[in-house]
Backbone as CSV, one residue per row, in Angstrom:
resi,resn,N_x,N_y,N_z,CA_x,CA_y,CA_z,C_x,C_y,C_z
1,MET,32.699,-34.415,-17.387,32.607,-32.460,-17.416,31.818,-32.289,-17.297
2,PRO,30.434,-33.095,-18.472,29.305,-32.260,-18.637,28.411,-32.788,-17.446
3,GLN,28.292,-33.475,-16.881,27.933,-33.608,-15.355,28.477,-32.562,-13.875
4,GLN,29.193,-32.704,-14.657,29.857,-31.042,-13.683,29.341,-29.636,-14.060
5,ARG,29.250,-29.473,-15.172,28.460,-28.337,-15.735,26.783,-27.949,-15.840
6,MET,26.424,-29.515,-15.965,24.765,-30.184,-15.665,24.811,-29.373,-13.640
7,HIS,25.527,-30.181,-13.339,25.637,-29.664,-11.262,25.586,-28.384,-11.240
8,ALA,25.967,-27.845,-11.977,27.241,-26.336,-11.427,25.735,-26.009,-11.986
9,ALA,25.263,-25.851,-13.315,23.937,-24.912,-13.648,22.847,-25.269,-12.754
10,SER,22.685,-26.614,-12.037,21.564,-26.995,-11.273,21.667,-26.059,-9.888
11,GLN,22.449,-26.551,-8.996,23.367,-25.226,-8.357,22.394,-23.910,-8.545
12,SER,22.844,-23.253,-10.108,22.787,-22.071,-9.918,21.448,-21.931,-9.962
13,SER,20.844,-22.483,-11.191,19.145,-22.188,-10.735,18.512,-22.641,-9.304
14,ASP,18.717,-23.319,-8.856,18.581,-23.389,-7.291,18.725,-22.116,-6.439
15,SER,20.047,-21.608,-6.653,20.382,-20.253,-5.935,19.447,-18.961,-6.397
16,GLN,19.161,-19.373,-7.476,18.420,-17.682,-8.146,16.504,-18.280,-7.989
17,GLN,16.547,-19.910,-8.087,14.636,-19.992,-7.417,14.855,-19.276,-5.709
18,ASN,15.536,-19.680,-5.215,15.382,-19.324,-3.684,15.645,-17.434,-3.613
19,GLN,17.026,-16.895,-4.505,16.786,-15.976,-4.182,15.237,-15.198,-4.545
20,GLU,14.466,-15.400,-5.771,12.724,-15.330,-5.705,11.993,-15.484,-5.179
21,GLN,12.234,-16.436,-4.029,11.332,-16.200,-3.149,10.747,-15.651,-1.877
22,PRO,12.207,-14.908,-1.041,12.645,-14.288,-0.607,11.905,-13.138,-1.333
23,GLN,12.091,-12.373,-2.510,11.957,-11.434,-2.913,10.171,-11.400,-3.194
24,ALA,9.623,-12.528,-3.632,8.322,-12.714,-3.740,7.388,-12.555,-2.363
25,GLN,7.704,-12.785,-1.541,7.162,-12.562,0.184,7.388,-11.634,0.399
26,VAL,8.282,-10.692,-0.470,8.160,-9.211,-0.033,7.644,-9.017,-0.539
27,SER,7.312,-8.715,-2.036,6.795,-7.674,-2.759,5.106,-7.820,-2.367
28,GLN,4.842,-9.645,-1.585,3.445,-10.046,-1.370,3.175,-9.173,0.057
29,GLN,4.238,-9.011,1.043,4.303,-8.008,2.514,3.647,-6.382,1.981
30,GLN,4.623,-6.314,0.200,4.578,-5.008,0.641,2.483,-4.780,-0.167
31,GLN,2.491,-5.612,-0.566,1.215,-5.435,-0.930,0.037,-5.556,-0.110
32,ASN,0.153,-6.834,0.727,-1.118,-6.549,1.977,-0.466,-5.142,2.664
33,THR,0.640,-4.719,2.967,0.954,-3.038,3.492,-0.069,-2.630,2.876
34,THR,0.057,-2.256,1.298,0.009,-0.991,0.817,-1.728,-1.232,0.926
35,ALA,-2.447,-2.518,0.436,-3.464,-2.511,0.655,-4.569,-2.001,1.842
36,GLU,-3.817,-2.228,3.272,-4.128,-1.791,4.763,-3.782,-0.511,4.460
37,GLN,-3.229,0.234,3.600,-3.308,1.735,4.470,-3.906,2.818,3.386
38,VAL,-4.062,1.671,1.945,-5.263,2.341,0.903,-6.446,2.281,1.795
39,ASP,-7.001,0.762,2.621,-8.284,0.451,3.482,-8.244,1.673,4.713
40,ALA,-7.070,1.566,5.006,-7.309,3.057,5.962,-7.606,4.879,5.856
41,LEU,-7.190,4.482,4.699,-6.959,6.446,4.236,-8.603,6.025,3.210
42,ASP,-8.804,5.436,2.564,-10.481,4.927,2.384,-11.454,5.332,4.114
43,ALA,-11.063,5.152,4.802,-11.936,5.271,5.930,-12.116,6.367,6.188
44,ILE,-10.660,7.127,6.254,-10.522,8.275,6.674,-11.410,9.278,6.131
45,LEU,-10.934,9.166,4.562,-11.784,9.927,3.660,-13.564,9.751,3.438
46,ASP,-13.641,8.361,4.165,-15.073,8.237,4.082,-15.283,8.889,5.645
47,ASP,-14.710,8.902,6.582,-15.204,9.608,7.553,-15.481,11.333,7.347
48,ILE,-14.561,11.923,6.586,-14.966,13.218,6.186,-15.610,13.914,5.731
49,SER,-16.045,12.735,4.388,-16.971,12.707,3.084,-18.181,12.725,4.343
50,THR,-18.798,12.035,5.342,-19.927,11.902,5.871,-19.920,12.973,7.020
51,VAL,-18.846,13.770,7.677,-19.031,15.083,8.402,-19.250,15.776,7.046
52,LEU,-18.795,16.289,6.478,-19.045,17.481,5.684,-20.326,17.545,5.017
53,GLU,-21.107,16.349,4.596,-22.615,15.855,4.236,-23.496,16.245,4.986
54,THR,-22.977,15.908,6.620,-24.292,15.921,7.537,-24.312,17.533,7.831
55,ASN,-23.109,17.701,7.885,-22.498,19.616,8.443,-21.903,20.008,7.920
56,ALA,-22.328,20.107,6.370,-22.139,21.097,5.089,-22.135,23.145,5.334
57,GLN,-23.403,22.880,6.010,-23.933,24.700,5.995,-22.961,24.972,7.203
58,GLU,-22.784,23.846,8.525,-21.821,25.005,9.745,-20.542,25.230,9.353
59,TYR,-19.620,23.876,7.641,-18.395,23.839,7.969,-18.331,25.102,6.456
60,VAL,-19.505,25.763,6.509,-18.910,26.523,4.733,-19.163,27.501,5.785
61,ASP,-19.908,27.843,6.750,-20.415,29.110,7.999,-19.281,29.554,8.441
62,SER,-18.205,28.439,8.946,-17.312,28.712,9.890,-15.868,29.238,9.173
63,PHE,-15.853,29.230,7.790,-15.781,30.166,6.986,-15.539,31.678,6.447
64,VAL,-16.804,32.402,6.719,-17.928,33.129,6.032,-17.377,34.319,7.757
65,GLN,-16.746,35.426,7.122,-16.505,36.654,8.049,-17.502,37.283,8.429
66,LYS,-17.760,37.514,9.703,-19.013,38.091,9.917,-18.467,39.556,10.379
67,GLY,-19.052,40.872,10.347,-19.177,42.129,10.918,-17.464,42.426,10.572
68,GLY,-16.802,42.505,11.417,-15.165,43.244,12.019,-14.554,42.177,11.751
69,GLN,-14.475,40.913,11.432,-13.718,40.233,11.811,-12.833,39.999,10.459
């Protein structure tokens, strides 16, 4: 009987470890995807910042009403 319990406990433990591994892999994939998305967003924001720095006066002037507009 004790051997059966130990065997059952061992199988249960193995089953839990097997379930944790795919979850860990999914979590790692999500982290990689999130990091890639953050990097892409940072690149876009850098581009916007560069354009605004170089053309700030033009950008502001585009919103200024002229005459009867």
